[in-house]
Each structure stands twice: as structure tokens, then as C-alpha cells.
C-alpha positions, 0 to 999 in steps of 0.5 A: 849125251857128251859126244866127241869125234873119233878118227880112224885111217883105213886103205881107202882114206881117213873116217871119223866117227863119234862117240857115245855110250861108253863106244866109239862107231862109225857107220857106212864105210864103203867096203867096195865101189858103189855096184852102179851103172857098167857094175851093177851085175857084177863082182865088186871092185874095191874102194875107191880112195878118198883125200881129206876126212869122211863123214861116218856118223850117220847111215847111208843107203840100204839096198833096194827093197820094198820099203816097208821093210826099211823101217828104222823108228816110227815113221822114220825110213832108211833110205835105198840105193844100189849104192849100198856096199857099206859096213859099220864099226863099233868098238869099246871106248877105251880110256886114253891111257891104254892105246897098247892094248891086245887087238881085240876079236873082231864079231862080222854080224850078217843080217837076215830077211829072206836074201831079199830086204834087211839092213844093217842099219836096224836097230836091234843090230846095233851091237854096242852091247857086244861091243862094251864086253869086249870085242870089235863089232862089225855089220855088213849091207850086201846086195839083196833080191834081185841086184844081188841074190838071185843068179842072173849069169844065165841071161849073162852075154860078152856085151853085157857081162853077169857075174853070178853069187854076187852077194857072196862075192860082196861078202869075201870083199866085205871081210878082205876090208876087215882082214886090211883095215880092222887093225886100225880100229883096235881088232884082231883081224886073225881072229874074226868071228862071222855069225848071221841070224836066217838068212844071214846063218845061210850066208855064214853056213855058206861061206864055210865053203868059199874058197876065196874066204879061206883065212878071212875067218877063224870062228862062225856062228849060224843062228837059224839057217835056212833050208831050200836056198841053194840051188844047182845051175840049171834051176837058176838059169830056169829062175833067170828066164823066168825073172827076165820074162816077168821083165818083159823081156824076150827070149835074146835080151835078157840081159839088156833088160835087167840091165836097163831095169830101174831098181823098182821094177825088180823089187816088183818083179822079184815079189811077183815071182816068188808068189808064183815059186810058192803056188808051183813048188818048183824045187826052189826059193829063187833066192840064194847061191848058187852052186858050180862056179869059181866063188861057190863050187860045191853044194855047202852041206856036200862041201862040208861033208867031204871036209873040203869047207874051212874046218873053223869050229862052229856053233850052228842052232834053232829056236824052239817056236821057228815056225810060229812067227810065220802064221802071222807075217812073211807067210812064206813057210808050210804051216797049215795041212793044204801047204804041207800036203802040197809040199809032200806030194811029190815026195814017195808015199813012205818018206810023207808017212815018216815025216807027218808020224814025227809030229804028233796029232798031224793034221792039228795045227800046232803039228803043222806050225812045228812041221814048217818050223822043221822044214825051213830051219830045222833041217838045214841045221841038222844037216850043217851039224851032222855034215861039218861035225865029221871035220870041225869042232861043231857045237849045237843049241836049241834056243827055248827061252820066252817070256810070258808075253810071247808065250801069251802072244802065241809066238813063244821062242820064234824065228829071231827071238834069240837075238834079244838076248845075243844084242841084249834087248831084255836091258832095254825099254822095249826089253823091259816092256817084254818081261813086264817085270816078272820075267826079267830076272829069267831074261837077264840070266838068259842073255848073259849066259848066250853073251857070255858064250858067244864072247868066248867062242869069238875068244877061243872056238871054244863056247864056255863051260858045260857045252858038249861038241856035237858029235855021234851017236850021243848029239848034245844039244845046249838048251838055253831056257830057264834052267839051261841045260843039255840033251842028247838028241832032243829032236831024235825023231823030227830029225830022221825023219826028214833024212834024204827028203829034198824039194829039189830032188822032187 
């Protein structure tokens, strides 16, 4: 494996990366000052400068989380730490004879993980396959869990100030870094596409309503955004109080308690809080953005509806079997009759009837899993599409493709499986095992089509031929499958059944 080093000059100093397999990579470049000590729970500060060359060959820390989520390979775990505000850059290896090529579109990836886990170093998010085909790929870490995605600002005191929406502020800071520095890596700072999956897709949709993010991206792709993750200030304050109490705080020393707590204790207390909130169904998931401050003045979907969000082209969609993953792992979704009945217990009887009757066979297991998947992801994608399409070009997809191995295992086209196509995993050894030879051709065809559309969208804001914009009343949806096709409003009954349902208002 021939490897040599490559250097780029950023506003903070020179960074050295390496070349391998046709791409240049820089890992763990700091885009902000480490948010440690007095900077814990504060808005990110610009990075410090350094002298000489900073070696960016390996991955540094991911954000504190449960260790089991930090696995990078068999027996190999990524180190964790609060000093985690870094990003990675992957570029094509251009022949030295072409230093004057046009700047490339930038694809900026925000990882998912429910706002409590995940890392840009996860092998799936490598991004080399995207970069080789002509973009600069950036993947970012942001503060997770209690350190970044639980709004503890209600605990703030003059002596111990705590800022709100830290993870959103981190992402804006990272996008500013891209605007100011990506030219040195061959990227076009005026053509950045933000894309993400699950909580990362939710962050993408939320950034559409962040005034400070204006002009920092030109397109957005939201793959399976999650529902119910936006809180108002009162709910956030209630959650902050419960969280501080779990750490042993009294009524007046919440800020000092969370400032002093070890990262490990913050992670454990959040786990306890999540388990309890699932039991209480108290109107909000404890993680995610809070509207009503300077960084996020409005609920993002409301901002889209009113035309107050950034009017950039958007792709949004879901997978056919979203809920199936959560019957096996991370059992956070209501995918059983008892959980669904508890979820709908506060709804009006006619709303409960309307929702359950949209899933033929309810309460049979398959209907329960489909309902749980729509509650968690479908409703968000439909709301975002309906609202954003009033003011800006919006394209909606449903990802139905799954090789037979995934169907046999009972997962089908479940949550996150479109990432196998986006990141060209079906070309790897792991992907070959998944397709067991007989599905290889169809898997590569779907991957090629999806990637070509993401690429076209990142260049021009239009995702290729034959994918009409989402408009009423037809509501066309591109269905990715063995035979990719356009269907008008394919889940009309399910989509309309959820209209007006909200956990938070119950």
C-alpha cells in the first residue's frame, strides 16, 4: 500500500494527512477550541493556532458515550474525551499536473446515533468512495448526550453560565471552518451540501432554521430524520432539572453539579433519564434541540412552513422498514401493542382510531412495527417535506431496496440501510457477504443510481433525471428498489392519519 503525506494550510496552521487508495485524508482537524474546563457547556470558541505541522493521520477522541458504541473494529475502540470538536477531510488524489482544476463540491456529513452516540470515525462513514468520484468529503464530530444535546441552560447562573443548543453551535462552527478553509483542500466553499442520517438527518433539518447557518450550505439531504426531538424552553427546563437531580443536585446547585460531574457520570445519568422518560412518555425525548433562543428561534418545521427557513434545495426520505431495526437493537421505539397503546393513550379516541386503522392488521406484529417506524421517522419526513416544499425545491424518496440476506434476517430495508448504498459498501468485502453473490448486481445498480443522484444534487441542486419535485396534490416520491420508480403519495393513508398528532401537545 503506497502511502505518502500531503499538507494543507488552514487558518490555524499547517495540517498533514496521507494518501492511500486514490484519496488524500486528514483526520481529526480541530475546528474549535477544546470545550473543557471553564468552556464545558459553553458555545464553541474558534480553534487555537499552532506552529509547525500538525499531524492529522489518526482519529483522536469521539464524544463521551457508552464505550460499547465506540467500536471501530474487532476489539478496537475509539478513545473518548470532551476534547472532541474535530472534523475529517477526504479529497480525490489529483494528478500533480492538474493543480488548476475547478473547486469541487463539498459534502459535509453529520453522523446519527440518537444524539447520544456515534462518531465520524465509524468505518461506514469513511467517505473515500464519494471523494473518488469528485467531491471533497467532510465528516464532523459534535458534542453528544448531556455535554451537547441536552439543553441544561435553564440551570445557568451568573457564576456558572451554561449555553443552549451546544451541538447546533458546534455544527455551525464546523461549517464556518469549512467556509474559511476548504479552498485549501480543493473544495468550493460556496457549494456545500450538508447531509446526515437519523439524528444527523434531524440536525440537517434543524440547521435549515438556524439563522447563523445562512449561506454556509447550498443544499441539504435528510435521510430518515427522527420525530419528537425538538423541545420548547419549558420542557427543556423540566428535563434539565430532572437530569441535575439524578446527579445529586439540590434545587440551587444544578449548574455547579453538572460542571463538576465526571463525563462517565453524565453519560450514566442520561441513560437513567432516558429509561425513565420512555416509561413516563412525558412529551419529549430528553435529547435534541430546543427552540426559543438566539441559535434556534423557532420550531424548525414551523419556520419552514412560514418561509423563515433557508430556502435551499432539500432531499428528504425514509426507508421502507424503518422500525424493524428497533425490534432487535436499541428498543427505543413503540413497536409493540402495549407500547403503542401507551403512546396513543393521551390522543383523542378518533385520532387513535384513525392512526391504528391506517395499519391493516393492527395489532399484529408487522402492523405494530410499521406504525412505530412511522411514528419515529415517517412523520418527521412527511412534515418536513410538506413544510419545506411550500417555499423551496424539495425531493422525497423512499428506500425499499434490501438484498435477500436482509429480508431473510427479518430486517429488510430497515433504518440506516440506505447508508450501504450512499457509502458504496456493497463494493466492499462486507457488502459482498451481504449480497451472497446473487444480489450483487441489483445492489450495485441501486448504489450507483443513489450515489449519482446525491452527486448531481451536490453539484447542481437537482438530483438527476426523472425525479420530480415534491408538490401538492401529486406528492411524487422516488422509490429506490430493484426497479426504481416514481409513485405519487405512496403512503397517503398513513401520512394523513398522523396529521395533527403530537406527543408534546398531549
